[in-house]
C-alpha positions in Angstrom: 0.0 0.0 0.0 2.9 2.4 0.5 3.0 3.7 -3.2 -0.6 4.9 -2.6 0.1 7.1 0.4 0.6 10.7 -0.4 1.6 12.0 3.1 5.2 12.2 4.0 6.5 9.8 6.5 8.8 12.2 8.2 8.1 15.6 9.9 11.4 17.3 8.9 11.4 20.0 6.2 11.8 17.4 3.4 8.9 15.4 4.6 6.7 18.6 5.0 7.6 19.6 1.4 6.6 16.1 0.2 3.3 16.4 1.9 2.7 19.8 0.6 3.4 18.7 -2.9 6.5 21.0 -3.4 8.1 19.9 -6.6 11.9 19.4 -6.2 14.0 21.8 -8.1 11.3 24.5 -8.3 12.4 27.8 -7.1 11.1 28.9 -3.7 9.6 32.2 -4.9 7.7 30.3 -7.7 6.4 27.8 -5.1 5.1 30.7 -2.9 3.4 32.5 -5.8 1.7 29.2 -7.0 0.5 28.4 -3.4 -3.1 29.2 -2.3 -2.2 31.4 0.6 -0.4 33.8 -1.8 -3.6 33.9 -4.1 -5.7 34.8 -1.1 -3.3 37.5 0.0 -3.2 38.9 -3.5 -7.0 39.0 -3.6 -7.2 40.6 -0.2 -4.8 43.3 -1.3 -6.8 43.8 -4.4 -10.0 44.3 -2.5 -8.1 46.7 -0.1 -7.0 48.7 -3.1 -10.5 48.8 -4.5 -11.9 50.0 -1.2 -9.3 52.7 -1.1 -10.2 53.8 -4.6 -14.0 53.8 -3.8 -13.3 55.9 -0.5 -11.3 58.4 -2.6 -14.2 58.7 -5.0 -16.5 59.2 -2.1 -14.3 62.1 -0.9 -14.9 63.8 -4.2 -11.9 62.8 -6.3 -12.2 62.1 -10.0 -11.5 58.6 -11.4 -7.7 58.9 -12.1 -6.7 60.0 -8.7 -8.9 57.3 -7.3 -7.2 54.7 -9.6 -3.8 55.9 -8.5 -4.7 55.8 -4.8 -6.2 52.3 -5.3 -3.0 51.1 -6.9 -0.9 52.6 -4.2 -3.1 51.0 -1.5 -2.9 47.6 -3.3 0.9 47.7 -3.5 1.2 48.8 0.1 -1.3 46.1 1.3 0.5 43.4 -0.7 3.9 44.5 0.6 2.6 44.5 4.2 1.0 41.0 3.9 4.2 39.7 2.1 6.5 40.9 4.9 4.1 39.7 7.6 3.8 36.2 6.0 7.6 35.9 5.5 8.2 36.8 9.2 5.6 34.3 10.3 7.1 31.5 8.1 10.6 32.2 9.4 9.4 32.2 12.9 7.6 28.8 12.4 10.5 27.3 10.6 12.9 28.3 13.4 10.7 26.8 16.1 10.1 23.6 14.3 11.7 20.6 15.9 11.0 17.3 14.0 9.8 14.4 16.1 10.3 11.9 13.1 13.2 13.2 11.0 14.4 11.2 8.0 17.4 9.1 8.7 20.5 10.6 7.3 23.9 9.1 6.4 26.5 9.8 9.2 28.6 11.8 6.8 25.7 14.1 5.7 25.6 17.6 7.4 22.4 18.4 9.3 19.8 20.4 7.2 19.9 24.1 7.5 16.9 25.9 9.1 
């Protein structure tokens, strides 16, 4: 039955990546952009920018200033969320201590965290 299991058998970073379906060799930024949390963060920033544009129009501005304000709010919201997520991921990765790490050959160095 082992070939049919899709979960990793280890809880170290290699096992977590196998469970999450991370493709070996794919760059980390590409994996983040393709992940669902990044999509949700982008949509949240887009909605924040739209709200910023609508509020600008409610204050009496024309369309172009509202579009510019909306774009600026979108970029700021996306930057804030990206920095926050990056900080949280680093914090969690630093605190993770695997209970069932993969066996490594004695000559192999320990994985970097």
